[in-house]
Structures are given as structure tokens and as C-alpha cells.
N, C-alpha and C positions, 0 to 999 in steps of 0.2 A: 917384569911380567911374574915373577913369583915361581915357586915350585908348581909343577903341573901334577894332577891328581889322576888317580883311577877311580872311575865312579862304575857301580854295579846297580843293574835294574833288573825286576822280574816282570814279564808280561804274560797276558794269557790266562788261562785256567790253572788251578793247583795241579801239581803231579809230583810224585816221589823223587827225592834226589836235589831239590832245589837249594837247601840249606847246605848241602855238600858243595855245591857250585860255589855259593858265597863264600862258604868258608876257605875253600881252595884258592879262589882268585885273591882273597884279602891276605892269606899267609904268603902267597907267591909275590905278589905285589910288594908286600912289606919287606920281603927277602931281597927285593930288587931296588929297596930304596924307596918307594913310593908311598905317599898317603892315599888312604882309602876312603871314599864316601859312597854311603849306601843311599840310594834313591828310593824313596817309598811309593808304592803302588804304580810301578811302571812308568810310561808316558803321560799318566794322567796329570801329574802337577807340573812337571817340567816343560810341558807343551802349552801350561797356562800363564796368562799374564799374572795371576795371583799367586804365583810361586812364591813361597816363602821359605828359605833354606833352613831356619830353626824349626819349622813345622814339618818340612817334607824331606829333609835328609837325616841321616845319623852317621856319625864317624865309626869306622869300623876299624878294629885293632884285634891283634891276637885274643886278648882278654874276652872281647864280646862275642867273637866267634867260636870260642872253646867248647867243644862238644856239640855244637849246633847240628853237625851232620847225623847226629842220632835222632833228630826231632822232625816231626812232619812239618808241612807247612812250609812258609817262608818267612824269616824274620823281618823282610823288607816288604811283606805284601804283595799284592800283585793287582793287575787292572788290564781291561782290554782295550784301552785306549790306543788309537793308533795315530800316525800322521798322514792318514790318508782320508779324503772327503770326496764323495762323488766320483771316485775312479782317477781322482788326480791328487797331486800333493797338497796338502793343507799348508799354504803359505804362511799363514798367521801362526799356526802352531809351529811350523818348522823354524821360524823366526824368533819364537819364545824359546825353543831349544837352544838355538844359537846363544841367546842372550844369557841363558841359564848356566849353559857350560863355561861361558865366559866369565860370569860372576863366579862360579864356584872354583874356576881355575883348573879344570878338566881338561885334559888332552888325551885321555883314553877311555872309552866307554865298552864295558862288557855287559851285554844283554844276554838273557836266557829266557826262552819262551818258544812257542811254536812260529808256523810259517808266517801269521800276520806280524808279530814280533820282529821276526827276522827281516820282513819287509820294510818295517819302520827303521829298524837298524841299518838297512842298505841305503835308505833315504838320508839318514844322518851321515854316513860315510860319505855319500855323494856330494851333499850339500855344504858340508863344513870342511873347508881345506885344512891341510897339515893337522887332520885329526884321525885317530885311529880306533876303529870300532871291531869287536870279536864279538860273534854270536854263538852261544853254547845251545844246540838244539834239543828242546825239551818237547814233547808232545806225546800223550797217550795214543794219539792217532798214527804214529808210525809214518807219517806221509811226506817227512823231508826225505830228498834222494840222497842219503848217505852212501859213501862208497862201500863196496864189498857187501851190499844188502845189510848193513849194520843197524840194528834198531836204533831208535831215538830212547834216550834215557826217559823213564816213566812208563814206557809202554809194557815193557816185561812185567813190571809191578801191577800195572793195571790189569793185564791179560791173567796173570795168575789170581788177583782177588776176584776179577770178573768170573774166572773158572770156576772158583770155589762157590761162588753166589749161585751159579748155573747148576753146579752139582747139587746144591741144595734143593734148588727148584725141581731138579729132576726127580730127587726122592719124594718130594711132594707130589709131583705128577704121578708118578708110580703109585704111590699110596692112595691117593685120591681118585686114579683113574681119569684125570683130566689133562687138558692140552694148556699149555702156557706160551704165550707169545711175547719174546724179549726184544726190545729195540734197543741196539748199542751204539755208543757214539763213535765217530770216526770221520764226521764230515763227509767228504766225497770219496775216502778210501774205505775199504773193508778189512784193514788188516786187523783190527781189534775184534771185530765181530767173528771172522774167521778163527783167529786164535782161540777165542773162549769156546766158539763152539765145537772147533776140532778136538780140543783138549778134554772139554766137559762130556763129549759124546751126543751133543744136540742131534736130533732126528733131521733137522735141516738148518742150514746157514745160507741165507741170501744176502749176497753182496752186489753192489753196483757193478762191479767189474765183469761179471758173468754176462753181462747183457752187451758187451762190447760197446762200439761207437753208438749202437742203435739205442731209439727209445724203447720205453715198456708202457704197460699200462697198470693200473691199480687192479684191474680184473686178472691180467696175466700173473700179477704176483699172488692175488688170491687163489687162482688155479693151481700154481705151484705148491701152495700152502694145502690145498685141498688134496692134491695129489699124494702128498706125504701123509696126509691122515688117514685117507682111504687105503693106500698101500700098507700102512703099519696095521690097521684094522684088518685088512685080508692076511696078514702075517701073525695075527692074534694078539696084537698090542694096541689098547686101545688109550693110551696116553703118551705124553712126549713133550718136549720143549722144541720150539722153533725161534731161531734167531735172525732178526732182520736188522741189516745196518741202516743207519739213518741216511746215509748218502743215496739209497734206492729211490728216495722221493726226488732226487735231481734226475733220475732216469723217465719219470713219469711224462708222458706227451698229453694224457687226458686231465689236464688241470682242472678242467669243470667238473670233472667226476669226483676228483680228489678234493677240491673245495667245497662240494656238496656233502662229502663224507666228514670233513675236518669241520664245517659248520662255519668258516671264515675264509675270506680271500687269501691267496697267496701273492705275495709281494713279487712283481715282476719287473724287469727292465723296459725300456722303449722298444726292444725287439720281441717282447712277450717271453723272454726266458725268466726262471726263476731267479730271483736275487741270490748271488753267491758271494764268495770273497775274493774273486778274482779281480785285480786290479791292473789297470793299463798305465803304468807309470814308467817313463822313461828312465831306467837304471841300468847303467852300463858299466859301472867302475867302482872300485874303492870297497874295503873292508871284506871280512871273510867270515864264513861258519866254521866253527871249529869241530874236527872229526878226527877219528883214529882209522888208520888203514895198516892191517897187518901189525898192530901195537905199537906204531907210530905215529906221531902228529901229523895230520894231514888237513891243513887249512883249505877250504874251498871257497875260492872268490865269489862274492855275492853275484857277479855277472853270470855264473855258471848256472846258478840257480833261477835265473830269468829266461824267458824267450826274448832273445836279442831282438827280434823284429816287433813283438808286441808289448815286451816288458812284464809279461804275466810270469806268477809264481809257478815253478815246476813242482808238480805233485807226485809223490811216489805211489803208484797204485799196486793192487794185488795182480801178480802176473798168474793169469787163471791157465797158462800153459805149463806153469811150473810143476815139478813133481809133488812139492809141498802141497799145493792146491787140490791136484788130482788125487793125493792120499786122503785129504779132508773130505772131498766129495765122494770118495769111494766108500766112506762109512756112514753117509748119509742116505736116509730113506727118501729117494726120488724117483717119480713116475717116469720111466725111460721107454723107448721105442719099443725095446725088445719084450716089455711088458704086455703090450697091447698085440704084439705080433704072436705071444705065447697063448693058445687057447685055454690053456688051464688056468693060467694066470689071469688072463681076461675074463673068465667065468667068476673067480674069486674077487676080483676086484668090483666088477658090475655088482655082484651080491652085496658086498660090503657097502656100496654106495647106494643100493637099492635102486639100482636102474637097470634097464635092458642093456644088453651088451652093445649094440648098434648105437644107442644113444650116448652111452658111456664114452666110447671111442671117439664119437664126434665131439663130445663135450670136451674132453681133454686134448684134442689135436692141436690146438694152439700152443701148448706149453711143450710139444715134443722137439721142438727145433732149438729151445733154450738149453 
């Protein structure tokens, strides 16, 4: 059979720290007497019948990975290809992966990426017998459920850089007397938006979790924004920055209104829901996501990251009941019930909006419960 090797691949979008993982896995594997092969561009080529080891892999040794942890990007590239098609395992791609691993003599696979890459890794672990898979959680979305609320690597750097950009935009807003609206990444979770907005001092940050299980509308979100702008004006500030998490769009129930605003249709599933990245594949065993808990190695079986009834991925969302979220919201400029119950504030708010008090109160009534 020959000597078994360790293979490494990177999936999903770029994030800080990828080369550090590649370097660490390579050096530790060599220390354990294993040869290491780097797979280029995630699952893209190893799941294809056109896979060519001379074109799509690279041998990794101590010399090749020397110092790469100080470089950005990924020396192995990355790609968003997955082993899922139409909500089910893509059997053809999976068969290609099996053949590729056998061709390369690989018995150990280390993947690094977000929840999509983790999902494909769990499929490989489930489908190939006597094969070992470890996934290193990389995502700036911070939406993988690691123990102890530990952030995913890449998140803190993205939050820090995003915060600096927001601070620069805030200074532009202050100087020009304008409002800027920022849409931040994060998929269905609001961790990145909240982290940036709270640290930079945004006037308002809107995340999907604040609406709970309920749907909202484009109008309601716009009313929240209107309320912040009017209240800021009443307090003597005619500028600011508002951050909206991209996942808020998943909370919209008025898709016709949103499609009209966007100017194009929104892809939906047969049930009329917007298409997302939830997959209903039966993954119940094998492989693990690598994490740390209290400074010690803490592998999490893939089965614990899935709903055992539906097979769907478990997503870590912002806990809006947490002290951290409450602190962030306390520093936002948000229209509250108390504002409309205070006659003096109501007068100032209505004057700032150039509306009669009764009309103003009625207009903003729909946002008071949010």
C-alpha cells in the first residue's frame, strides 16, 4: 500500500492565519514521520475527474513552509467548491475525492475553512472508511459553535481592521456632516457587524439576531435607521455611521418590496424561502473540528456540529441577551419607548423630523417593540 500521507487544503474565502495553519500542520506531521502534500484550491480539483497531481498538488516540507506564517493569503490558494449539490451529497464529486485520496496515498486530511468547508470535510469523513479528517475552523463570520465562546481564527483580525475602517469613515461623516451606511459580512450571524460597530462607536448596528425568530420588513429596518438619524439630529448631531449585517436580509418577509428595491429577483427554494447555505445531508459520524478549551486541545466531533434530526449545520449566533450585546446597544442611538413617552423629547424629535407630534408618534410606533 505504501506510506500514508497527510494532505492539507484551504476552503472558503481568504482570512488571516491560513499560512500559519499550513506551516504548523506540515511541521508537526513531519515530526511524526509523515509526508505532507498540499492540495491547491480547496475541493475544486480533487473533486473533479480532471484532477492532475502534477498541476493540483505541491509537496510540503520544512523549507517550503519556512516563514510563511508571517505572510498573508494562502500558499495553497482557496476555493468555495463543496461536495453538496441541491441539498444532497454530490456522489460524483465524492467518488472523485475517494479516487484522488487513494491515488495520492493520503490517509489523513486536514481542512481549514468556514462552515461550508467543515461540512464537506464531514462528508469525506463519513464516506471514506479508515480515513481521518480534522477541520481547523477559519471564518471571519465567527459563526462556528466553538466551546467557551472562543472566536474563530480570522474573526478578531477582520473585526480590528473593520473597526479601523469604520473609524476613518466616522471622521469623514463628522467632517462632511453626512450619514454613511455600511453593510458588513457575516452571513446569517451578526458577530462581525456588532464587533465593528461597538468598537468603532457606530450610531447604530442592526443584526439579524435582534429580531429573534420573527421576520421583519425592509420598511421596519428603514424605520430603525430613520429613528437613529432623527434622534441624533434632536441631540444636535447631524452625522453618523450605521452598520447593517448582511444577514438582516434573511429576516425580510416582504420579498416583493426587497426585489423592487434591488431591481432583480431573489432566488428562493420550493417553499418560498430565500436560498441559504443550509444543507440537509445525513452526517452522523466521523472526523472532528479542532478547537481549544481552557488552553487544551478539544476536538469536536462533526456530529455535534449537525442537527442529528435534519443534518443541518449548527450556527453560532449573537446572544442578544448577553451582557456584551447589551453594552453595545446601550451606546447606540436608538429610538426607544421612553423617548416617545417623554413630552420634551417627543417635541424635540418631532421638530427634528419636521412632523406633528401625533403623526411622528404614529409613524414610529412599529419600531418600538424591536
